[in-house]
C-alpha positions in Angstrom: -1.4 -0.1 47.1 -4.3 1.3 49.5 -7.1 2.4 47.9 -8.4 5.3 50.1 -12.2 6.9 48.8 -13.2 10.6 49.2 -16.4 11.5 49.5 -18.0 14.9 49.9 -21.0 14.1 51.6 -24.0 16.2 53.4 -25.3 15.6 56.5 -28.9 13.7 54.9 -26.2 11.5 53.2 -26.2 13.1 50.0 -23.3 13.4 47.9 -22.3 15.2 44.3 -20.6 16.9 42.6 -19.5 20.3 43.9 -21.0 22.8 42.1 -23.8 23.5 39.3 -23.4 20.1 37.1 -26.5 19.6 33.6 -26.1 15.7 34.3 -27.8 15.9 37.8 -30.5 18.9 36.2 -31.6 16.5 33.5 -32.2 13.9 35.8 -34.5 16.3 37.5 -32.1 16.7 40.7 -32.1 20.9 41.5 -30.3 21.3 44.7 -26.5 21.3 42.8 -23.8 23.7 44.7 -25.3 23.0 48.4 -21.6 22.6 49.2 -20.0 25.8 47.7 -19.0 28.3 50.3 -18.5 25.7 53.0 -15.0 24.8 53.0 -12.5 27.8 54.4 -8.3 27.8 54.2 -8.6 25.0 56.2 -10.9 22.9 54.8 -8.8 23.6 51.7 -5.5 22.8 52.9 -6.6 19.1 53.8 -7.7 18.5 50.9 -4.4 19.4 49.1 -2.7 17.3 51.4 -4.9 14.1 50.7 -4.2 14.7 47.1 -0.6 14.8 47.6 -0.6 11.7 49.2 -1.7 10.0 46.4 0.5 7.9 44.0 -2.2 7.3 41.4 -6.2 8.2 40.9 -8.9 5.9 40.4 -12.5 7.2 38.5 -15.7 6.2 37.1 -16.3 7.2 34.1 -18.2 10.3 34.2 -15.9 11.8 37.2 -13.3 11.3 34.7 -15.2 13.0 32.5 -15.9 16.1 34.8 -12.6 16.1 35.8 -10.6 15.4 32.5 -12.5 18.8 31.1 -11.7 20.8 34.4 -8.6 19.4 36.1 -7.0 17.8 33.1 -6.4 21.3 31.2 -5.2 22.7 33.4 -0.9 23.7 33.1 1.6 23.1 35.9 1.8 25.2 39.0 -1.8 26.2 38.9 -2.3 25.0 42.1 -2.1 21.4 44.2 -4.6 19.7 43.0 -4.1 20.5 39.8 -0.7 19.2 39.7 -1.3 16.1 41.8 -3.8 15.2 39.0 -2.0 15.6 36.3 1.7 14.5 36.8 0.4 10.9 38.0 -1.2 8.2 37.1 -4.6 7.8 36.4 -7.2 5.0 36.3 -11.0 5.1 34.8 -13.3 2.0 35.3 -15.2 2.0 32.7 -16.6 -0.4 29.7 -17.2 2.0 27.2 -14.1 4.5 27.4 -11.8 3.9 24.7 -9.6 6.1 23.9 -9.0 8.4 26.7 -7.8 11.9 26.5 -6.3 13.0 30.0 -2.7 12.4 30.0 -1.4 8.9 31.9 -4.9 7.4 32.1 -5.3 3.8 31.9 -8.5 2.0 31.4 -9.3 -0.7 33.3 -12.8 -2.8 31.5 -13.5 -6.5 31.8 -13.2 -8.2 35.3 -12.2 -4.7 37.5 -12.2 -6.9 41.0 -9.3 -8.3 39.4 -7.4 -5.2 38.4 -8.2 -3.7 40.9 -6.6 -6.6 43.3 -3.4 -6.4 41.3 -3.1 -2.5 41.5 -3.3 -2.8 45.1 -1.1 -5.7 45.2 1.3 -4.8 43.1 2.5 -0.8 43.7 3.2 0.7 47.0 1.2 4.6 47.9 -1.8 5.1 47.6 -4.9 4.3 45.4 -7.0 7.1 45.9 -10.8 7.7 44.7 -12.9 11.0 44.6 -16.3 11.2 44.3 -17.2 8.5 41.9 -20.4 7.4 43.4 -21.4 4.9 41.6 -18.0 3.3 41.4 -17.3 3.7 45.8 -20.6 1.8 45.9 -19.0 -1.1 44.0 -15.6 -0.9 45.9 -17.3 -1.3 49.4 -19.7 -3.8 47.8 -16.6 -6.2 47.0 -14.3 -5.2 49.7 -12.0 -3.1 48.2 -11.4 0.0 49.7 -9.0 0.3 52.5 -10.1 4.1 53.9 -12.8 6.1 53.7 -12.1 10.1 54.2 -15.3 11.8 54.4 -16.1 15.7 54.0 -19.4 16.0 55.9 -20.7 19.1 55.0 -23.1 20.9 57.4 -26.2 21.5 54.9 -29.5 18.7 55.1 -30.1 19.0 50.9 -32.5 16.3 50.3 -33.8 14.1 47.1 -30.5 13.1 45.4 -28.5 10.5 44.6 -27.2 9.2 48.6 -24.6 7.4 50.3 -25.4 4.3 51.0 -23.2 1.1 50.5 -25.0 -2.0 50.7 -22.5 -4.3 52.9 -22.5 -3.9 56.6 -19.2 -2.9 57.7 -17.8 -1.2 60.7 -14.9 1.2 60.6 -12.6 2.7 63.1 -12.1 6.5 63.1 -8.5 7.8 62.6 -9.2 11.9 62.4 -11.9 14.0 62.5 -11.9 17.7 62.9 -14.2 20.2 63.2 -14.5 22.9 61.0 -15.5 26.8 62.8 -19.4 26.8 63.3 -21.0 29.3 60.3 -24.6 30.2 60.3 -26.3 29.9 56.7 
């Protein structure tokens, strides 16, 4: 199984949830919601196509809880992203979650590298990670990522949780698209 990550990131390397977040405010960051309003129909179609090609999803604990509370409560037919998330297997990396509330979820704990390696070796298709910044950094450090999708939003946010993986690695650009320019 190919492991891909999809990360929404500002020009200055900030990666955060798309909309307002109480967790971010508690951590002292008051600039959330910076990506709102930057997606047009073409960008949304691209994101929907990403979700459609997934065979399973892998989440960090915070992103899992956020997605379960938002996407996990939607009925089938609510949209392409909701349908993909609610009809395909989900895995969450957590040493504290014991009873996942989202259907078809498996908790991966303990030796995470071995568990993910097993998923990648035994199944065909694509295992997608959306958001989950700490998990993505860990996956990169452990050389478990096969492909990265970066959705670069044309804003400079300033201080926040950055997206700066530790290991040096060169990636090959396989596709890019530029959205029509808009001034804020």
